[in-house]
C-alpha positions as CSV (number, residue, x, y, z in Angstrom):
1,M,0.0,0.0,0.0
2,A,1.1,3.5,-0.6
3,G,0.6,4.6,3.0
4,G,1.9,1.4,4.5
5,R,4.9,1.1,6.8
6,R,8.2,1.2,5.1
7,N,11.1,-1.2,5.6
8,P,13.5,0.1,8.4
9,A,16.5,-1.5,6.6
10,F,15.6,0.4,3.4
11,R,15.4,3.7,5.3
12,A,18.7,3.1,7.1
13,S,20.4,2.3,3.8
14,A,19.0,5.4,2.2
15,L,20.2,7.6,5.1
16,R,23.6,6.0,5.0
17,H,23.9,6.5,1.2
18,R,22.9,10.1,1.6
19,H,25.4,10.7,4.4
20,E,28.2,9.2,2.3
21,S,27.2,11.3,-0.7
22,E,27.3,14.5,1.4
23,H,30.7,13.5,2.8
24,D,32.2,12.7,-0.6
25,N,30.8,16.0,-2.0
26,K,32.3,17.9,1.0
27,K,35.6,16.2,0.6
28,S,35.7,16.9,-3.1
29,C,35.0,20.6,-2.5
30,I,37.8,20.8,0.0
31,T,40.2,19.1,-2.4
32,E,39.3,21.5,-5.2
33,E,39.7,24.5,-2.9
34,A,43.1,23.2,-1.7
35,N,44.3,22.2,-5.1
36,P,42.5,24.3,-7.7
37,G,43.0,23.5,-11.4
38,L,45.0,20.3,-10.8
39,P,43.6,16.8,-11.7
40,P,43.2,14.5,-8.7
41,P,45.6,11.5,-8.5
42,P,44.2,8.1,-9.4
43,V,43.2,5.6,-6.9
44,I,46.0,3.2,-5.9
45,R,44.9,-0.4,-6.0
46,H,47.1,-3.2,-4.6
47,I,47.1,-6.9,-5.6
48,P,47.3,-9.1,-2.5
49,L,50.6,-11.0,-2.2
50,P,50.2,-14.8,-2.1
51,D,50.9,-16.5,1.3
52,I,54.6,-17.2,1.1
53,P,56.0,-19.4,3.9
54,R,58.9,-18.0,5.8
55,V,61.3,-19.3,8.4
56,S,60.0,-19.0,12.0
57,V,61.9,-17.2,14.7
58,F,62.9,-20.4,16.4
59,G,63.8,-22.1,13.1
60,F,66.0,-19.1,12.1
61,E,67.8,-19.0,15.4
62,C,68.4,-22.8,15.3
63,L,69.7,-22.5,11.8
64,M,72.1,-19.6,12.6
65,C,73.2,-21.1,15.9
66,G,73.9,-24.5,14.3
67,F,75.7,-23.0,11.3
68,S,77.8,-20.8,13.5
69,L,78.9,-23.6,15.8
70,L,79.7,-25.9,12.8
71,M,81.8,-23.1,11.3
72,L,83.5,-22.7,14.7
73,G,84.3,-26.4,14.8
74,A,85.6,-26.2,11.2
75,Q,87.9,-23.3,12.2
76,Y,89.3,-25.2,15.2
77,L,89.7,-28.2,13.0
78,N,91.8,-26.2,10.5
79,I,94.0,-24.8,13.3
80,Y,94.4,-27.8,15.6
81,R,94.0,-30.7,13.3
82,T,96.1,-33.9,13.7
83,V,97.0,-36.9,11.5
84,F,95.1,-39.4,13.6
85,W,94.6,-41.8,10.7
86,L,98.3,-42.7,10.5
87,P,99.3,-46.0,12.1
88,H,102.0,-44.4,14.4
89,S,100.0,-41.3,15.3
90,Y,100.4,-40.2,19.0
91,T,96.7,-39.3,19.3
92,G,93.4,-40.8,18.3
93,Y,91.5,-37.5,18.1
94,A,91.1,-35.2,15.1
95,M,92.3,-32.2,17.0
96,N,94.8,-31.4,19.7
97,L,92.2,-30.7,22.4
98,Y,94.8,-29.8,25.0
99,L,95.8,-26.7,23.1
100,I,92.2,-25.3,23.1
101,D,91.1,-23.1,25.9
102,P,87.7,-24.4,27.2
103,C,86.7,-21.1,28.7
104,L,87.2,-19.5,25.3
105,V,85.0,-22.1,23.6
106,I,82.3,-21.6,26.3
107,F,82.5,-17.8,25.7
108,I,82.1,-18.1,22.0
109,A,79.3,-20.7,22.3
110,V,77.3,-18.5,24.7
111,S,77.8,-15.4,22.5
112,V,76.6,-17.2,19.4
113,S,73.6,-19.0,21.1
114,R,72.3,-16.1,23.2
115,R,69.5,-15.3,20.7
116,L,68.4,-18.9,20.6
117,L,68.3,-19.1,24.4
118,W,66.2,-16.0,24.6
119,C,63.9,-17.3,21.9
120,M,63.3,-20.4,23.9
121,L,62.7,-18.5,27.1
122,K,60.4,-16.0,25.4
123,G,58.4,-18.7,23.8
124,F,57.9,-20.5,27.1
125,L,56.8,-17.3,28.9
126,T,54.4,-16.2,26.1
127,A,52.9,-19.7,26.0
128,S,52.5,-20.0,29.8
129,L,51.3,-16.5,30.7
130,H,48.3,-14.4,29.6
131,H,49.1,-11.8,27.1
132,Y,48.2,-9.1,29.6
133,H,51.3,-10.0,31.6
134,W,53.7,-10.0,28.7
135,R,54.4,-6.3,28.9
136,T,55.6,-6.7,32.5
137,V,57.2,-10.1,32.5
138,L,59.2,-10.0,29.2
139,P,61.3,-6.9,30.1
140,I,62.1,-8.3,33.5
141,A,63.1,-11.7,32.0
142,R,65.1,-10.0,29.3
143,G,67.1,-8.0,31.9
144,I,67.7,-11.0,34.1
145,M,68.9,-13.0,31.2
146,V,71.3,-10.3,30.1
147,L,72.7,-10.1,33.6
148,L,73.2,-13.9,33.7
149,L,74.9,-13.9,30.3
150,A,77.2,-11.0,31.3
151,A,78.2,-12.8,34.5
152,L,78.9,-16.0,32.6
153,L,80.9,-14.2,29.9
154,L,82.9,-12.3,32.5
155,Y,83.7,-15.5,34.4
156,C,85.0,-17.1,31.2
157,V,87.2,-14.0,30.5
158,T,88.7,-13.9,34.0
159,T,89.4,-17.6,34.2
160,G,90.9,-18.2,30.8
161,T,94.5,-18.9,30.1
162,D,95.0,-15.5,28.4
163,S,92.9,-13.5,30.9
164,L,93.8,-9.9,31.6
165,T,95.8,-9.5,28.4
166,I,95.4,-7.6,25.3
167,K,93.8,-10.6,23.6
168,S,90.9,-10.6,26.1
169,L,90.0,-7.0,25.0
170,A,89.2,-8.5,21.6
171,L,86.4,-10.4,23.1
172,A,84.7,-7.2,24.3
173,Y,84.9,-5.5,21.0
174,P,81.4,-6.5,19.7
175,L,79.9,-5.3,23.0
176,A,81.6,-1.9,22.7
177,L,80.4,-1.7,19.2
178,Y,76.9,-2.5,20.3
179,L,76.9,0.2,23.0
180,F,78.1,2.7,20.4
181,I,75.3,1.8,18.0
182,F,72.3,0.8,20.1
183,D,73.1,2.4,23.5
184,L,71.5,0.2,26.3
185,E,68.7,-1.2,24.3
186,L,68.4,-4.8,25.5
187,S,65.9,-6.0,22.9
188,S,68.3,-5.5,20.0
189,F,71.0,-7.5,21.8
190,L,68.8,-10.6,22.0
191,E,66.6,-10.3,18.8
192,V,67.4,-9.7,15.2
193,I,64.1,-8.1,14.3
194,P,63.2,-5.1,16.5
195,P,59.7,-5.5,18.2
196,G,58.7,-2.1,16.9
197,L,59.8,1.5,16.9
198,N,58.5,4.0,19.5
199,Q,56.6,6.9,18.0
200,R,58.4,10.2,18.3
201,D,57.0,13.6,19.0
202,S,57.6,16.8,17.1
203,E,60.9,17.3,18.9
204,G,62.2,13.8,18.1
205,T,62.3,12.6,21.7
206,R,61.4,9.0,22.5
207,Q,58.0,8.4,24.1
208,K,57.0,5.7,26.5
209,A,57.6,2.1,25.7
210,N,53.8,1.3,25.4
211,S,53.5,3.3,22.2
212,V,55.0,0.7,19.9
213,R,53.6,0.7,16.4
214,L,53.0,-2.4,14.4
215,V,54.6,-2.8,11.0
216,Q,51.6,-2.6,8.6
217,H,50.3,-0.5,5.7
218,S,47.0,1.5,5.6
219,C,45.7,2.9,2.4
220,L,45.2,6.5,3.5
221,N,43.9,9.4,1.6
222,N,45.6,11.9,3.9
223,S,49.0,13.0,2.6
224,E,50.3,13.8,6.1
225,G,49.3,10.3,7.2
226,I,51.1,8.8,4.2
227,R,54.3,10.6,5.0
228,T,54.1,9.6,8.7
229,E,53.7,6.0,7.7
230,A,56.6,6.2,5.2
231,D,58.9,7.8,7.8
232,F,58.1,5.0,10.3
233,L,58.7,2.3,7.8
234,A,62.0,3.9,6.7
235,N,63.2,4.1,10.2
236,H,62.2,0.5,10.9
237,C,63.8,-0.6,7.7
238,Q,67.1,1.1,8.6
239,K,66.9,-0.5,12.1
240,R,66.4,-3.9,10.6
241,L,69.3,-3.5,8.2
242,T,71.6,-2.3,11.0
243,L,70.7,-5.3,13.2
244,A,71.2,-7.7,10.3
245,I,74.7,-6.4,9.6
246,Y,75.6,-6.3,13.2
247,H,74.5,-9.8,14.2
248,S,76.0,-11.4,11.1
249,L,79.3,-9.7,11.8
250,V,79.3,-10.7,15.4
251,N,78.7,-14.4,14.4
252,V,81.5,-14.2,11.9
253,Y,83.9,-12.4,14.3
254,Y,83.5,-14.9,17.1
255,T,83.5,-18.1,15.0
256,T,86.3,-17.4,12.6
257,L,88.5,-14.6,13.8
258,I,88.6,-15.0,17.6
259,P,90.0,-18.6,17.5
260,C,92.9,-17.2,15.5
261,F,93.7,-14.6,18.1
262,F,94.3,-17.2,20.8
263,V,96.5,-19.6,18.9
264,P,99.8,-20.4,20.6
265,N,102.8,-18.6,19.0
266,S,104.5,-22.0,18.2
267,L,101.6,-23.2,16.1
268,H,101.2,-22.3,12.4
269,Y,98.1,-22.6,10.3
270,D,97.0,-21.9,6.7
271,I,96.3,-18.1,6.5
272,K,94.9,-18.3,3.0
273,W,92.3,-20.9,3.9
274,I,91.4,-18.8,7.0
275,V,90.7,-15.8,4.8
276,I,88.6,-17.8,2.3
277,H,86.7,-19.5,5.0
278,T,86.0,-16.2,6.8
279,T,84.7,-14.7,3.6
280,F,82.4,-17.6,2.9
281,V,80.9,-17.6,6.4
282,A,80.5,-13.8,6.4
283,F,78.6,-13.8,3.1
284,T,76.4,-16.7,4.0
285,C,75.5,-15.3,7.5
286,L,74.7,-11.8,6.0
287,M,72.5,-13.3,3.3
288,W,70.5,-15.3,5.7
289,H,70.1,-12.4,8.1
290,L,68.9,-10.2,5.2
291,L,66.4,-12.9,4.1
292,Y,65.0,-13.1,7.6
293,C,64.8,-9.4,8.3
294,F,63.5,-8.5,4.8
295,P,61.0,-11.2,3.8
296,A,58.7,-10.8,0.8
297,R,55.7,-9.8,3.0
298,F,57.7,-6.9,4.7
299,C,59.0,-5.7,1.3
300,D,55.5,-5.7,0.0
301,I,54.3,-3.6,2.9
302,I,56.9,-0.9,2.1
303,H,56.1,-1.2,-1.6
304,R,52.5,-0.4,-1.0
305,S,53.4,2.6,1.1
306,V,55.8,4.1,-1.5
307,E,53.1,3.7,-4.2
308,H,51.1,6.3,-2.2
309,L,54.2,8.3,-1.3
310,G,55.4,9.0,-4.8
311,L,58.5,10.8,-6.1
312,W,59.4,14.3,-6.9
313,V,62.3,15.2,-9.3
314,R,64.0,18.5,-9.1
315,I,64.0,20.3,-12.4
316,S,65.5,23.6,-13.7
317,S,63.3,26.7,-13.5
318,R,64.5,27.6,-17.1
319,S,63.5,24.2,-18.5
320,A,61.4,24.2,-21.6
321,N,58.7,22.4,-19.9
322,I,58.4,25.2,-17.3
323,T,58.4,28.0,-19.9
324,N,55.4,26.4,-21.6
325,N,52.4,28.5,-20.9
326,N,50.1,25.5,-20.6
327,I,51.9,24.3,-17.4
328,N,51.2,26.1,-14.1
329,I,53.6,26.1,-11.2
330,T,51.9,26.1,-7.8
331,A,53.3,26.2,-4.3
332,W,53.6,22.8,-2.7
333,Q,51.0,22.2,0.1
334,S,51.5,19.5,2.7
335,S,47.8,18.6,2.8
336,V,47.5,18.0,-1.0
337,M,48.1,14.8,-3.0
338,Y,49.4,15.5,-6.5
339,S,49.0,13.6,-9.7
340,K,51.8,12.7,-12.2
341,G,53.3,15.6,-14.1
342,T,52.3,18.3,-11.6
343,V,55.0,21.0,-11.2
344,V,55.3,22.6,-7.8
345,K,57.5,25.1,-6.1
346,H,59.0,24.1,-2.7
347,G,61.6,26.4,-1.1
348,R,63.9,27.7,-3.8
349,D,63.6,24.7,-6.1
350,T,61.0,23.5,-8.6
351,Y,59.9,19.8,-8.7
352,R,57.9,17.6,-11.0
353,A,55.8,14.7,-9.9
354,E,56.9,11.4,-11.4
355,A,54.6,8.8,-9.8
356,S,50.9,8.5,-10.3
357,C,50.2,9.6,-6.7
358,N,52.6,11.9,-4.9
359,A,52.3,12.8,-1.2
360,A,56.0,12.9,-0.4
361,E,57.8,16.1,0.5
362,P,59.8,17.5,-2.4
363,G,63.6,17.2,-1.8
364,N,63.2,14.8,1.2
365,I,66.2,12.4,0.8
366,L,64.5,9.8,3.1
367,H,61.4,9.7,0.8
368,I,63.5,9.6,-2.3
369,R,65.6,6.6,-1.1
370,L,62.6,4.7,0.1
371,Y,60.8,5.1,-3.2
372,L,63.7,4.2,-5.4
373,T,64.5,1.2,-3.3
374,F,61.0,-0.3,-2.9
375,H,59.1,0.9,-5.9
376,E,60.4,-2.1,-7.8
377,V,61.5,-4.3,-5.0
378,H,61.7,-7.4,-7.1
379,N,64.8,-5.8,-8.8
380,I,66.6,-5.7,-5.4
381,V,65.7,-9.3,-4.9
382,R,67.0,-10.1,-8.4
383,Y,70.3,-8.4,-7.6
384,C,70.7,-10.4,-4.5
385,L,69.7,-13.5,-6.4
386,V,72.5,-12.9,-9.0
387,I,75.1,-12.2,-6.3
388,S,74.1,-15.4,-4.4
389,L,74.2,-17.4,-7.6
390,L,77.7,-16.1,-8.4
391,C,78.8,-16.9,-4.8
392,S,77.4,-20.4,-5.0
393,L,79.2,-21.0,-8.2
394,G,82.4,-19.7,-6.6
395,Y,81.9,-22.1,-3.7
396,L,81.4,-25.0,-6.1
397,A,84.4,-24.1,-8.2
398,Y,86.6,-23.8,-5.1
399,L,85.2,-27.0,-3.7
400,V,86.5,-28.9,-6.8
401,T,90.1,-27.7,-6.2
402,L,90.2,-28.8,-2.6
403,S,92.0,-32.0,-1.4
404,L,92.1,-31.7,2.4
405,W,89.2,-33.4,4.1
406,H,88.5,-30.7,6.7
407,Q,88.4,-28.0,4.0
408,L,86.0,-30.1,2.0
409,L,83.8,-30.5,5.0
410,A,83.7,-26.8,5.9
411,T,83.1,-25.7,2.3
412,G,80.4,-28.3,1.8
413,I,78.5,-27.0,4.8
414,A,78.7,-23.4,3.7
415,L,77.7,-24.4,0.2
416,G,74.6,-26.2,1.5
417,A,73.5,-23.1,3.5
418,E,74.1,-20.9,0.4
419,Y,72.0,-23.2,-1.7
420,A,69.1,-22.9,0.7
421,A,69.4,-19.1,0.6
422,L,69.5,-19.2,-3.2
423,Y,66.2,-21.2,-3.2
424,V,64.4,-18.7,-1.0
425,L,65.6,-15.8,-3.1
426,L,64.5,-17.4,-6.3
427,R,61.1,-18.2,-4.9
428,D,60.6,-14.6,-3.6
429,Y,61.7,-13.1,-6.8
430,L,59.3,-15.1,-9.0
431,V,56.4,-14.4,-6.7
432,L,57.1,-10.6,-6.4
433,R,57.8,-10.2,-10.1
434,T,54.5,-12.0,-11.1
435,T,52.5,-10.0,-8.6
436,Y,53.8,-6.6,-9.5
437,K,53.5,-7.3,-13.2
438,M,49.8,-8.0,-12.7
439,E,49.6,-4.8,-10.6
440,Q,51.1,-2.7,-13.4
């Protein structure tokens, strides 16, 4: 009937549609007033990345701890090896164990496995306690574990055969480097990936620890929000890269170089093999740390962010494109998102928008580096893939020329770890290239 009762759901839908239309019209009017005469940027659409399996935290720590200890054993085998297979050999062991300082071995083993120990303890606490107690219990457990590790390491240094000498100072070099880079931040000492970066206020001071942000991307229509997200992701990316390099160098330093510092003066070893072995271990550790800190999912998050961020290129004010009367130069506004080809004036320079959507600040070096690095992130993966492939071929070619059994063993282990990294790189490259090709 015409005068009958209408459907409440229909009335609610009509009101909601009317409210959205008024909101869109108001927003469109504001955009035109803030950016008169300029076409609006197109809508950025992202293709979801397939679910790529990645190494878990416990799996990665077990892999790195096992690889580092195996390389430590290979280094000791190269230095203190014997000819135990001869019929008249004076020993039945593969190494002269009496020449090895046990306190030094314990020091290196604890330094290499500290992240695995913390991963096991953290997993036990998070599985046993309610998540409301994690914020209180985990920092306390982290501090207690660092104190116990420091006491154990100090005991090994003071009771070793070369204690209180110049050689013992070499053991504390990574700790001094850590204090110089990360201050007294305990989480970076026990974890490769930082739990999150604290937000900073306008003056750049660090806020409270409970304001940790999650690493994620939000498709925002606000240019200031886009720049804030890009700054956060850039700082987090830089922190991950620093931690990956630091932890990989610490593993290489303790497992390949420290054993050489404590060799008796009367003992000689193959320096050429030590250099080659150290190079292989360093590259393999660094590659695995980079794969763990920069998985395909994390790179895709930054790629989506830079698609909204855009890129500005500085051009000359006397360029022919600028002197054309059909092109207008407007002052850059922080609240406006610009489309491709827009020319703006910021400071004393003139910039042209190169991306389809541009919310970055013209001339900001951090925004430029972030866009150039992660706009086509599959190219970075491809470069790493080529380098890893060349290194694997170098491992294989050097393996063919070896004749000593301990060198064959060490090179074979490093080659196996490098092959695993090569597989992960190839898989990520194929997935990212296919996904971004569909996106374009």
